[in-house]
Each structure stands twice: as C-alpha cells, then as structure tokens.
TORLO-297593 format. One record per residue (C-alpha): y, z, x; residue in three letters. Coordinates in steps of 0.5 Angstrom, whole numbers, plus 500, padded with zeros to 3 digits. Last residue first. Layout:
YZXala;...
//
This chain:
638631898ile;644636897arg;643641892ile;649641887gln;651647882tyr;658645880gln;658650874gly;652652871ala;652658866arg;651665866thr;652670860ile;653677859tyr;653681852arg;655688850val;657690843trp;660696842lys;660701836val;666705835thr;667713832ser;673715829tyr;677719833gly;684719827thr;688719833asn;686714836glu;682713844ile;677707845val;673708851lys;669703854leu;664703860phe;661701866arg;661693864val;657689870his;659685875phe;653682879gly;657676881ser;652671879ser;651676872thr;645676868phe;644678860met;643670857pro;642665863val;644657861thr;643652865phe;645646869gln;643643875leu;645637880thr;641634885ile;646631890pro;648623891pro;645620896arg;649615899val;644609899trp;646604904pro;648597901thr;644591902glu;648585900lys;642579897val;638584892ser;631588894his;629592888leu;627599890arg;621603887gln;620610885val;615615886glu;615622883ala;613629884gln;616635881leu;615642881arg;615648879tyr;616655881gly;612661884asn;615666881lys;615664874ala;617671871ser;624669870gly;622665865leu;625658864phe;626656857arg;628649854arg;626646861phe;628638863lys;627634868trp;632628869val;630622874ile;637619875ala;640612875asn;644615869his;643609865thr;636608868pro;634614865tyr;627616869tyr;624622864lys;621629866ala;619634861lys;618642863gly;612644867ser;606641870arg;611636873val;608628875lys;614622875ile;609616877his;606615871lys;612614868gln;614608871lys;621609876ala;627603877thr;631602883ala;637598885asn;642604884pro;638608887pro;635615884val;639621883pro;635628880ile;639632874lys;635638873val;636641866val;635648864val;636649856asp;636657857asn;634661863ala;630667860val;630675863leu;624680864gln;622678871glu;629679873arg;633673876phe;632669883lys;627663878pro;624658883lys;625650883ile;621645887lys;623637888val;618632892asp;621625892tyr;619619894glu;622612895val;619605896arg;621598897asn;625598903arg;621602908gly;619609906lys;626613903glu;624621903asn;627626899val;625633899ile;628638894ala;628646895ile;632648889val;633656888arg;635659882phe;640664879pro;643665885leu;647673887leu;654672889val;654676895glu;662674896ser;666669893thr;668673886val;673670882arg;676673875tyr;679672869lys;681678864met;681681856leu;681674853glu;683675846phe;679675839glu;680680833gly;686685833asp;690686840pro;688690844pro;692697846val;691697854phe;688701859thr;684697865ile;684703871thr;685700878arg;688707879asp;695705881gln;695697880asp;691698874phe;697703871lys;703699873ser;699693870leu;698695863arg;694690859val;696688853cys;698681856arg;692679858his;690680865phe;688676872thr;684678877val;684672883asp;679676887asp;673681885leu;669685890ser;663687886val;659694887val;652696885lys;652703883val;649709887ala;649716882arg;654721880arg;661718882leu;665723881lys;665726889gly;672724890glu;670719895ser;665717890ala;671715885glu;675712890lys;669707892arg;668705885leu;675703884arg;676699890val;669695889lys;670694881asp;663696877asn;667695871met;671700866gly;676699860phe;680704857lys;682702850cys;688705846thr;688705839pro;693702834thr;690703827gly;682701825ser;678697831leu;675690829lys;675688836thr;673681840lys;673681847met;672676852ile;671678860val;671671864gln;668669870gly;669664875thr;663665881val;663662888asp;657659893ala;659654898arg;655652905leu;649655902ile;643653907asn;637649904gly;637644910lys;640638906thr;646643905ser;647647898gln;653647895leu;654652889val;658654883asn;657660878val;661660871ser;660667868glu;661670861leu;662677860ala;662677853asp;664684849ile;664686842phe;668691839val;667695832glu;670699827asn;665699821lys;670701814glu;676697818tyr;683699817val;689695820leu;696698818asp;699698825lys;700691824asn;704688829pro;698687835arg;700682841trp;708685840glu;706692843asn;711693847val;717694842gly;723691842thr;721685837ile;716689833thr;721695832lys;727689830thr;721686825leu;719693823ala;727694821lys;728688818lys;722688814ile;724695811lys;730693809ala;728687806glu;723690801gln;724688795arg;726681796thr;720680801leu;717676795ala;722672794arg;720668800ser;714665800glu;718658795gly;720655801ala;717657808leu;717664810arg;719667816ile;719675817phe;710675817ser;710668819lys;714670825leu;709677826ile;703673827glu;705666830val;707670836ala;713666839thr;718672842ile;724673846gln;725667851pro;732668854tyr;737663854gly;742667849asn;737669844asp;731665844met;725665838cys;728668833glu;734663833asp;729657834leu;725660828leu;731660824glu;733654826tyr;726651824val;725654818ile;732650815val;731644818phe;724644814asn;724637810asp;727635816arg;723637821val;717634817asn;720627816ser;721627824pro;714628825asn;711635827ile;704635824lys;701642821thr;708644817phe;708651819tyr;702653824glu;705646827arg;712649829phe;709654832leu;705651836gly;710647839ala;714653841ile;709655845ala;709648848tyr;716648849leu;715655852phe;710654857glu;715649859phe;721653861val;716658864leu;713653869ala;720650870pro;722657873asn;730656873cys;735654877asn;741654872glu;744648868lys;739648862ser;737643858ser;730643853ala;726637850gly;722636845leu;720629843his;717628836val;712623834asp;705628836asp;708633841val;712629847lys;714633853ile;721634856his;725638861phe;732636863phe;736639868thr;744639868thr;748638874asp;749630874asp;742628870ile;736632873arg;730629870ile;723634869val;717631866pro;717624870lys;716617867thr;720617862leu;724610861lys;722609854lys;729605853thr;730610847ala;727617851ile;731615857phe;738612857gln;740614850his;737621849arg;739623856phe;746620855ala;746624848arg;743631852ile;749630857ser;755628852gln;753634847lys;754639852asn;751644856ser;754651858val;755653850gly;749659851arg;744658846tyr;745650843tyr;741648838arg;740641837glu;735638832val;734630830ile;737626834arg;735619835asp;732617842gly;728611838arg;722615838glu;724621835asn;729626838ala;728634839met;734639842phe;732646845ile;740648849ser;742653856asp;735655858ile;736661862met;729662865ile;730667871val;724672870val;727679868phe;727677861arg;719676862asn;716672857phe;710674853asn;
//
C-alpha cells in the first residue's frame, strides 16, 4: 500500500532480456527519453556490468532487479526513495507471476496486452496506485475470461474506481458470507539470550508477531486489545482497570496497513478492517523484563591436554502446567576431540556425540515444566594432539525449543471485539508460541 504523499515519482518502467534487448517500455511522465534507457540496456545489461542495483547515467537514476529470465527496471530523474521503488518493482514482479507463473521474454510477449494493462493500473503519472493481486485479477483477466464480464461492465468499472480510491483495498469483497464466523490469533515470539560464563544475562530480547486468520462475513471493524503498558496505565488513571494486569513495554511496533494508525497514536487502540484470510497484524520487540523459559548452568573444565569434562544442568522457568517440545541442547567440543557413548551420562533425554558437528547433542521430545530440579548431563571427551596446537575458542552452548502457551515478553491478548452491522457472534481462538532465536550460553 503505497503512500502518494511520499516522493516516489517514477518516469518509466522497462523490461529487457539477457542480451539487453527491449521487451517492454512504459513511459508515465514524458521526462525520461528512450535514448537514456537504451544506453542503460546496452552499456550495463548487455555487457553484464550490473554490479549495483542503482546506477546513474547523466541526470537519470536507474533501479534494477533480475526476475527469472528478465531484467525489470525503473528510471527517474527525481530524488525518490530507492526502497519504495524496489518495493514497487518486486510487487510488479509478484503480480506478473500470478498471471503467467514464470517471467521470461516469451511469456511477456505472449501476454503483452495484460502486461500493459497491469502497468497502467498499477501506476498513475509516476505514482504507484495499487498492486493487490485479488483486486486486479477481478478486473484484468487473461484471454478467454474477459467476455464473462460484458454484462456487468458498468458495475465493474464503478467497483474498481471505488476499490482503488477507497481505504479498504485489502478487503475488496464486501459480499463475503461464512456459515461460522471465526478469528484465529497466533502470538509467535522468538527469544534471544546471551549468557556469560558466570551465569549473568548479557543480553535478552524478544521479537514477536501477531498472525491473524479471519473468516468473517461482511466488512467488520475489529478492535484488538493487549496488555500494552501505556494503554493500561491510562486506563488505571481513569479508574477503568478492574484488576491488576501484568504490562509489557513494546518497542519498534509495526502494523499491517489495515490498522488505523491515527487511532493508535491517539489512544493506543488497534482498530482495523481485517483482510480475509491470514495476515500479519503487527510485529514488535521487547527488551525489558524478558522471561527466560530455560536456565542453563554449564561447567566445562579442561583437564590437562588430554581431557575435557562437562557438567551441564538445564532447568525450566515456565509454569508447571506447560510442556516444551523438541528441546535440543547443543554442547560444543574441541575439533580435535572424540567422545565415547559410555562417557556421556544423562538421566533424561537422549545425548549423543556428533563428530560432524563437533558437539554433543542432548535432545528432549517433551520437557515438563514440573521438573523444577531440572536435568543434568555429565560427559568426558578425549583430545587428540596434532603437530600444530591451537587453543580451543569455546563456542557457546545453543538451545532450540518450542514452548506453547507461553510468551517470554509477557504479551497477552486482552480482547478482540468484532463490530458488524448484522451483529453476528464470532468464535475467537488464541494461541501463544515461544521459540528459541539466538539462545546462547558461553562456557
């Protein structure tokens, strides 16, 4: 969803083959001339000198990407935002793939009418307008499909204009009807931890996202509530908060384009008209008061030049009712070492030495939160000597895991209100999942 108030004036869009021959050229502003584009094709594409994504020739800037067997580019004489130009080019490429799967010179030539129609609809006078596949496929169809629209041309043109100029471009079909109206919410988090050899937490942060899948009739408006620190403090000061709730301070929050940002800035309310199907509502980051799902205590001693002894203990820090799945503890060993299975002792899980990974891998299919005393691994490896001795750099122990119904940030969905004219009831499902990001323990 491109903002017209952001300066992104594109003069032309062009496509060329591997030899630099012209396939498609579409001029929007009459500023760039054919000679400059031809010079770009011959000097850079044909000679395979495209070492940079942005190239300037005289007073014209060229932006370029390679898509399948075709070079797709844009030119501009304005000081426009390169990130937005590349975002538009990749959106155009994705649009072409929806119509003819693979983008190659023959497919583009066979569908050149569709290509030009799409380029005309996607951009107006150098300003990107719409790249939503669902909308464009409703009005621009491949040969053999367009005749089905002849009786409704007036209605379709009116709907297209309303869709493009409206605010709900992500939900074009207002006639959606579901027998059972449902909303599925997934709060997915990835926790990153760096622990020192003394057990101190050097770094801990969480990156999270809220994924929603909606099956809602009509065009409803949704209000999403979470335990945001700013919002709850405001409710507490106004006396609207009935009971104490754990709050979370969110950083670097980004939303799907359906969210009304002005409403969020005003009162921290997430209000939106949801797209149909699955989409990412928001992404966030938390850097304070991170709840670690596991505590690892590792003691590694080098006994002379021949042996290395390990004593590793892992404890759960989540609630007793919860269970972690697919827990993997990867304990590094020196590259010139070997370990026998009888020297690796565990009471729970399975531990094995993998020479290709230079590590002892300790696996748990299910790790119970009720095991508050944790589990212990004791191992011994033998080091082999070489002519040139190099000191062992001691890589960190790494963890992999999945903990359902647990969030390291403390993020919690407080409510989801679905407002629609017919007043139908909605079934709502919420799921929390925390996974390991870079979970490292120095030894």
